[in-house]
Backbone and ligand atoms as CSV (ligand in chain L), in Angstrom:
chain,resi,resn,atom,element,x,y,z
A,1,UNK,N,N,-2.570,26.419,6.661
A,1,UNK,CA,C,-3.619,25.405,6.601
A,1,UNK,C,C,-3.044,24.053,7.032
A,2,UNK,N,N,-3.738,23.386,7.940
A,2,UNK,CA,C,-3.271,22.083,8.432
A,2,UNK,C,C,-3.366,21.037,7.330
A,3,UNK,N,N,-2.445,20.086,7.388
A,3,UNK,CA,C,-2.477,18.995,6.407
A,3,UNK,C,C,-3.710,18.144,6.642
A,4,UNK,N,N,-4.377,17.809,5.563
A,4,UNK,CA,C,-5.555,16.956,5.673
A,4,UNK,C,C,-5.154,15.524,6.008
A,5,UNK,N,N,-4.076,15.060,5.359
A,5,UNK,CA,C,-3.581,13.704,5.603
A,5,UNK,C,C,-2.082,13.743,5.883
A,6,UNK,N,N,-1.661,12.829,6.756
A,6,UNK,CA,C,-0.236,12.717,7.074
A,6,UNK,C,C,0.463,11.825,6.053
A,7,UNK,N,N,-0.234,10.775,5.632
A,7,UNK,CA,C,0.347,9.831,4.672
A,7,UNK,C,C,-0.711,9.377,3.663
A,8,UNK,N,N,-0.260,9.194,2.446
A,8,UNK,CA,C,-1.086,8.583,1.391
A,8,UNK,C,C,-0.435,7.262,1.006
A,9,UNK,N,N,-1.254,6.232,0.942
A,9,UNK,CA,C,-0.778,4.918,0.508
A,9,UNK,C,C,-1.423,4.616,-0.838
A,10,UNK,N,N,-0.596,4.483,-1.861
A,10,UNK,CA,C,-1.106,4.203,-3.207
A,10,UNK,C,C,-0.857,2.744,-3.556
A,11,UNK,N,N,-1.943,2.011,-3.758
A,11,UNK,CA,C,-1.866,0.612,-4.200
A,11,UNK,C,C,-2.078,0.582,-5.706
A,12,UNK,N,N,-1.128,0.043,-6.433
A,12,UNK,CA,C,-1.401,-0.204,-7.846
A,12,UNK,C,C,-2.424,-1.329,-7.938
A,13,UNK,N,N,-3.531,-1.085,-8.601
A,13,UNK,CA,C,-4.533,-2.134,-8.824
A,13,UNK,C,C,-4.750,-2.319,-10.334
A,14,UNK,N,N,-3.726,-1.953,-11.091
A,14,UNK,CA,C,-3.834,-1.969,-12.543
A,14,UNK,C,C,-3.964,-3.392,-13.101
A,15,UNK,N,N,-4.800,-3.519,-14.128
A,15,UNK,CA,C,-5.013,-4.808,-14.785
A,15,UNK,C,C,-4.770,-4.661,-16.279
A,16,UNK,N,N,-4.169,-5.667,-16.858
A,16,UNK,CA,C,-4.044,-5.724,-18.316
A,16,UNK,C,C,-3.948,-7.187,-18.715
A,17,UNK,N,N,-3.683,-7.462,-19.971
A,17,UNK,CA,C,-3.829,-8.818,-20.488
A,17,UNK,C,C,-2.705,-9.795,-20.154
A,18,UNK,N,N,-1.644,-9.349,-19.577
A,18,UNK,CA,C,-0.607,-10.321,-19.221
A,18,UNK,C,C,-0.575,-10.507,-17.699
A,19,UNK,N,N,0.268,-11.384,-17.253
A,19,UNK,CA,C,0.265,-11.691,-15.819
A,19,UNK,C,C,1.168,-10.767,-15.007
A,20,UNK,N,N,1.914,-9.874,-15.695
A,20,UNK,CA,C,2.808,-8.984,-14.962
A,20,UNK,C,C,2.093,-7.699,-14.572
A,21,UNK,N,N,0.975,-7.859,-13.902
A,21,UNK,CA,C,0.272,-6.668,-13.415
A,21,UNK,C,C,-0.235,-6.934,-12.010
A,22,UNK,N,N,-0.397,-5.883,-11.276
A,22,UNK,CA,C,-0.698,-6.023,-9.852
A,22,UNK,C,C,-2.068,-6.643,-9.602
A,23,UNK,N,N,-3.031,-6.382,-10.482
A,23,UNK,CA,C,-4.369,-6.932,-10.278
A,23,UNK,C,C,-4.361,-8.458,-10.278
A,24,UNK,N,N,-3.411,-9.055,-10.991
A,24,UNK,CA,C,-3.300,-10.522,-11.032
A,24,UNK,C,C,-2.817,-11.093,-9.707
A,25,UNK,N,N,-2.340,-10.250,-8.834
A,25,UNK,CA,C,-1.735,-10.705,-7.576
A,25,UNK,C,C,-2.502,-10.183,-6.363
A,26,UNK,N,N,-3.810,-10.214,-6.447
A,26,UNK,CA,C,-4.692,-9.878,-5.313
A,26,UNK,C,C,-4.559,-8.430,-4.842
A,27,UNK,N,N,-4.122,-7.527,-5.695
A,27,UNK,CA,C,-3.908,-6.145,-5.265
A,27,UNK,C,C,-5.203,-5.493,-4.773
A,28,UNK,N,N,-6.299,-5.730,-5.487
A,28,UNK,CA,C,-7.552,-5.065,-5.101
A,28,UNK,C,C,-8.052,-5.550,-3.738
A,29,UNK,N,N,-8.044,-6.854,-3.534
A,29,UNK,CA,C,-8.565,-7.361,-2.264
A,29,UNK,C,C,-7.659,-6.959,-1.098
A,30,UNK,N,N,-6.352,-6.913,-1.323
A,30,UNK,CA,C,-5.461,-6.508,-0.229
A,30,UNK,C,C,-5.516,-4.996,-0.003
A,31,UNK,N,N,-5.774,-4.246,-1.035
A,31,UNK,CA,C,-6.015,-2.796,-0.860
A,31,UNK,C,C,-7.291,-2.587,-0.043
A,32,UNK,N,N,-8.344,-3.335,-0.353
A,32,UNK,CA,C,-9.593,-3.222,0.404
A,32,UNK,C,C,-9.386,-3.620,1.859
A,33,UNK,N,N,-8.586,-4.667,2.064
A,33,UNK,CA,C,-8.268,-5.098,3.424
A,33,UNK,C,C,-7.552,-3.963,4.176
A,34,UNK,N,N,-6.580,-3.331,3.525
A,34,UNK,CA,C,-5.827,-2.232,4.153
A,34,UNK,C,C,-6.763,-1.084,4.519
A,35,UNK,N,N,-7.680,-0.764,3.630
A,35,UNK,CA,C,-8.597,0.356,3.879
A,35,UNK,C,C,-9.470,0.070,5.109
A,36,UNK,N,N,-9.979,-1.147,5.183
A,36,UNK,CA,C,-10.813,-1.518,6.341
A,36,UNK,C,C,-10.006,-1.490,7.633
A,37,UNK,N,N,-8.786,-1.979,7.556
A,37,UNK,CA,C,-7.950,-2.040,8.749
A,37,UNK,C,C,-7.588,-0.636,9.250
A,38,UNK,N,N,-7.241,0.260,8.334
A,38,UNK,CA,C,-6.914,1.640,8.710
A,38,UNK,C,C,-8.135,2.324,9.331
A,39,UNK,N,N,-9.298,2.029,8.791
A,39,UNK,CA,C,-10.533,2.601,9.355
A,39,UNK,C,C,-10.789,2.030,10.749
A,40,UNK,N,N,-10.618,0.722,10.888
A,40,UNK,CA,C,-10.836,0.066,12.181
A,40,UNK,C,C,-9.893,0.623,13.245
A,41,UNK,N,N,-8.663,0.914,12.834
A,41,UNK,CA,C,-7.667,1.454,13.768
A,41,UNK,C,C,-7.822,2.966,13.985
A,42,UNK,N,N,-8.770,3.564,13.239
A,42,UNK,CA,C,-9.042,5.008,13.335
A,42,UNK,C,C,-7.807,5.866,13.018
A,43,UNK,N,N,-7.083,5.456,11.989
A,43,UNK,CA,C,-5.924,6.243,11.540
A,43,UNK,C,C,-6.443,7.309,10.571
A,44,UNK,N,N,-7.019,8.345,11.125
A,44,UNK,CA,C,-7.728,9.330,10.304
A,44,UNK,C,C,-6.830,10.161,9.404
A,45,UNK,N,N,-5.561,10.210,9.694
A,45,UNK,CA,C,-4.640,11.007,8.878
A,45,UNK,C,C,-3.961,10.176,7.794
A,46,UNK,N,N,-4.413,8.925,7.643
A,46,UNK,CA,C,-3.856,8.050,6.603
A,46,UNK,C,C,-4.916,7.823,5.547
A,47,UNK,N,N,-4.535,7.990,4.293
A,47,UNK,CA,C,-5.459,7.792,3.175
A,47,UNK,C,C,-4.982,6.613,2.325
A,48,UNK,N,N,-5.863,5.642,2.145
A,48,UNK,CA,C,-5.561,4.492,1.281
A,48,UNK,C,C,-6.172,4.768,-0.089
A,49,UNK,N,N,-5.346,4.754,-1.124
A,49,UNK,CA,C,-5.808,5.061,-2.482
A,49,UNK,C,C,-5.519,3.916,-3.439
A,50,UNK,N,N,-6.388,3.773,-4.431
A,50,UNK,CA,C,-6.086,2.895,-5.568
A,50,UNK,C,C,-5.370,3.728,-6.618
A,51,UNK,N,N,-4.461,3.098,-7.321
A,51,UNK,CA,C,-3.737,3.810,-8.383
A,51,UNK,C,C,-3.649,2.934,-9.621
A,52,UNK,N,N,-3.433,3.560,-10.741
A,52,UNK,CA,C,-3.107,2.837,-11.958
A,52,UNK,C,C,-1.666,2.360,-11.877
A,53,UNK,N,N,-1.148,1.912,-13.004
A,53,UNK,CA,C,0.216,1.380,-13.033
A,53,UNK,C,C,1.202,2.410,-12.474
A,54,UNK,N,N,2.026,1.945,-11.531
A,54,UNK,CA,C,3.022,2.814,-10.911
A,54,UNK,C,C,4.397,2.646,-11.548
A,55,UNK,N,N,4.461,1.842,-12.596
A,55,UNK,CA,C,5.703,1.714,-13.350
A,55,UNK,C,C,6.716,0.742,-12.782
A,56,UNK,N,N,6.292,-0.084,-11.817
A,56,UNK,CA,C,7.212,-1.083,-11.250
A,56,UNK,C,C,6.554,-2.471,-11.304
A,57,UNK,N,N,6.002,-2.778,-12.452
A,57,UNK,CA,C,5.151,-3.961,-12.645
A,57,UNK,C,C,5.839,-5.269,-12.257
A,58,UNK,N,N,7.109,-5.410,-12.548
A,58,UNK,CA,C,7.791,-6.678,-12.277
A,58,UNK,C,C,7.886,-6.946,-10.774
A,59,UNK,N,N,7.658,-5.938,-9.958
A,59,UNK,CA,C,7.699,-6.114,-8.504
A,59,UNK,C,C,6.309,-6.301,-7.910
A,60,UNK,N,N,5.297,-6.298,-8.753
A,60,UNK,CA,C,3.924,-6.334,-8.270
A,60,UNK,C,C,3.563,-7.590,-7.515
A,61,UNK,N,N,2.643,-7.441,-6.561
A,61,UNK,CA,C,1.902,-6.233,-6.256
A,61,UNK,C,C,2.738,-5.243,-5.438
A,62,UNK,N,N,2.562,-3.988,-5.771
A,62,UNK,CA,C,3.421,-2.958,-5.200
A,62,UNK,C,C,2.561,-1.799,-4.680
A,63,UNK,N,N,3.059,-1.145,-3.645
A,63,UNK,CA,C,2.422,0.075,-3.143
A,63,UNK,C,C,3.520,1.067,-2.812
A,64,UNK,N,N,3.128,2.331,-2.712
A,64,UNK,CA,C,4.090,3.361,-2.316
A,64,UNK,C,C,3.415,4.282,-1.303
A,65,UNK,N,N,4.186,4.684,-0.312
A,65,UNK,CA,C,3.668,5.561,0.745
A,65,UNK,C,C,4.372,6.911,0.649
A,66,UNK,N,N,3.564,7.962,0.581
A,66,UNK,CA,C,4.083,9.332,0.584
A,66,UNK,C,C,3.603,10.049,1.829
A,67,UNK,N,N,4.374,10.974,2.410
A,67,UNK,CA,C,5.493,11.666,1.776
A,67,UNK,C,C,6.835,10.934,1.841
A,68,UNK,N,N,6.899,9.776,2.515
A,68,UNK,CA,C,8.203,9.123,2.673
A,68,UNK,C,C,8.788,8.644,1.337
A,69,UNK,N,N,7.906,8.257,0.403
A,69,UNK,CA,C,8.386,7.705,-0.861
A,69,UNK,C,C,8.946,6.302,-0.701
A,70,UNK,N,N,8.386,5.537,0.217
A,70,UNK,CA,C,8.845,4.169,0.455
A,70,UNK,C,C,7.947,3.200,-0.317
A,71,UNK,N,N,8.608,2.291,-1.059
A,71,UNK,CA,C,7.885,1.293,-1.863
A,71,UNK,C,C,7.885,-0.040,-1.146
A,72,UNK,N,N,6.745,-0.722,-1.208
A,72,UNK,CA,C,6.651,-2.055,-0.616
A,72,UNK,C,C,6.039,-3.036,-1.595
A,73,UNK,N,N,6.615,-4.241,-1.583
A,73,UNK,CA,C,6.020,-5.377,-2.277
A,73,UNK,C,C,5.376,-6.226,-1.187
A,74,UNK,N,N,4.124,-6.587,-1.367
A,74,UNK,CA,C,3.384,-7.327,-0.347
A,74,UNK,C,C,2.747,-8.554,-0.991
A,75,UNK,N,N,2.432,-9.549,-0.173
A,75,UNK,CA,C,1.824,-10.779,-0.697
A,75,UNK,C,C,0.584,-11.201,0.071
A,76,UNK,N,N,0.422,-10.700,1.282
A,76,UNK,CA,C,-0.594,-11.275,2.167
A,76,UNK,C,C,-1.157,-10.216,3.123
A,77,UNK,N,N,-2.208,-10.616,3.823
A,77,UNK,CA,C,-2.766,-9.746,4.861
A,77,UNK,C,C,-1.742,-9.508,5.967
A,78,UNK,N,N,-0.925,-10.526,6.231
A,78,UNK,CA,C,0.114,-10.361,7.259
A,78,UNK,C,C,1.104,-9.270,6.853
A,79,UNK,N,N,1.462,-9.221,5.567
A,79,UNK,CA,C,2.360,-8.150,5.098
A,79,UNK,C,C,1.697,-6.783,5.271
A,80,UNK,N,N,0.421,-6.698,4.936
A,80,UNK,CA,C,-0.301,-5.426,5.082
A,80,UNK,C,C,-0.354,-5.020,6.554
A,81,UNK,N,N,-0.652,-5.976,7.424
A,81,UNK,CA,C,-0.684,-5.681,8.866
A,81,UNK,C,C,0.660,-5.120,9.327
A,82,UNK,N,N,1.719,-5.727,8.850
A,82,UNK,CA,C,3.063,-5.304,9.251
A,82,UNK,C,C,3.369,-3.890,8.749
A,83,UNK,N,N,3.010,-3.605,7.515
A,83,UNK,CA,C,3.246,-2.263,6.951
A,83,UNK,C,C,2.445,-1.221,7.733
A,84,UNK,N,N,1.209,-1.544,8.058
A,84,UNK,CA,C,0.380,-0.596,8.816
A,84,UNK,C,C,0.976,-0.371,10.199
A,85,UNK,N,N,1.287,-1.462,10.884
A,85,UNK,CA,C,1.790,-1.325,12.251
A,85,UNK,C,C,3.151,-0.627,12.294
A,86,UNK,N,N,4.037,-1.000,11.400
A,86,UNK,CA,C,5.391,-0.440,11.449
A,86,UNK,C,C,5.464,0.945,10.812
A,87,UNK,N,N,5.119,1.033,9.535
A,87,UNK,CA,C,5.314,2.294,8.808
A,87,UNK,C,C,4.264,3.346,9.160
A,88,UNK,N,N,3.001,2.949,9.180
A,88,UNK,CA,C,1.950,3.952,9.355
A,88,UNK,C,C,1.734,4.336,10.820
A,89,UNK,N,N,1.930,3.398,11.726
A,89,UNK,CA,C,1.686,3.715,13.134
A,89,UNK,C,C,2.955,4.093,13.890
A,90,UNK,N,N,4.088,3.538,13.472
A,90,UNK,CA,C,5.311,3.760,14.256
A,90,UNK,C,C,6.478,4.322,13.458
A,91,UNK,N,N,6.227,4.684,12.195
A,91,UNK,CA,C,7.242,5.334,11.369
A,91,UNK,C,C,8.528,4.523,11.244
A,92,UNK,N,N,8.372,3.193,11.214
A,92,UNK,CA,C,9.529,2.290,11.062
A,92,UNK,C,C,9.380,1.547,9.733
A,93,UNK,N,N,10.419,1.555,8.946
A,93,UNK,CA,C,10.397,0.873,7.647
A,93,UNK,C,C,10.438,-0.651,7.847
A,94,UNK,N,N,9.645,-1.363,7.045
A,94,UNK,CA,C,9.673,-2.828,7.063
A,94,UNK,C,C,10.706,-3.250,6.016
A,95,UNK,N,N,11.930,-3.446,6.471
A,95,UNK,CA,C,13.055,-3.616,5.549
A,95,UNK,C,C,12.878,-4.794,4.588
A,96,UNK,N,N,12.344,-5.908,5.065
A,96,UNK,CA,C,12.291,-7.086,4.190
A,96,UNK,C,C,11.212,-6.978,3.116
A,97,UNK,N,N,10.306,-6.014,3.220
A,97,UNK,CA,C,9.288,-5.805,2.181
A,97,UNK,C,C,9.600,-4.590,1.307
A,98,UNK,N,N,10.562,-3.794,1.701
A,98,UNK,CA,C,10.899,-2.551,0.986
A,98,UNK,C,C,11.567,-2.884,-0.362
A,99,UNK,N,N,11.171,-2.139,-1.394
A,99,UNK,CA,C,11.756,-2.347,-2.719
A,99,UNK,C,C,12.231,-1.021,-3.298
L,1,LIG,S1,S,0.780,-2.988,-13.067
L,1,LIG,FE1,FE,1.262,-2.444,-10.999
L,1,LIG,S2,S,3.066,-1.233,-11.187
L,1,LIG,FE2,FE,2.504,-1.670,-13.231
């Protein structure tokens, strides 16, 4: 059976009462931005997912891409653009965002 998706991108969008959570750092809006961008680029084998706490809260906002298992800390739409262009389209790690 063929793989349905080549890569899954999990964005922690978890929220809780302190400031050390990804939701406090624009995680939801940047996840939504990533989803729209992947759709616009027609990357049909890439799935953008929301996730609960991924256990790396102090690095938030954080995402992880599987099957590579590469973690990224991002801050802006420019960071998301770079991750999409490098990791998702060209299989190149964005070293300065990798955690
Ligand atoms: S709140 Fe995002 S990793 Fe824990």
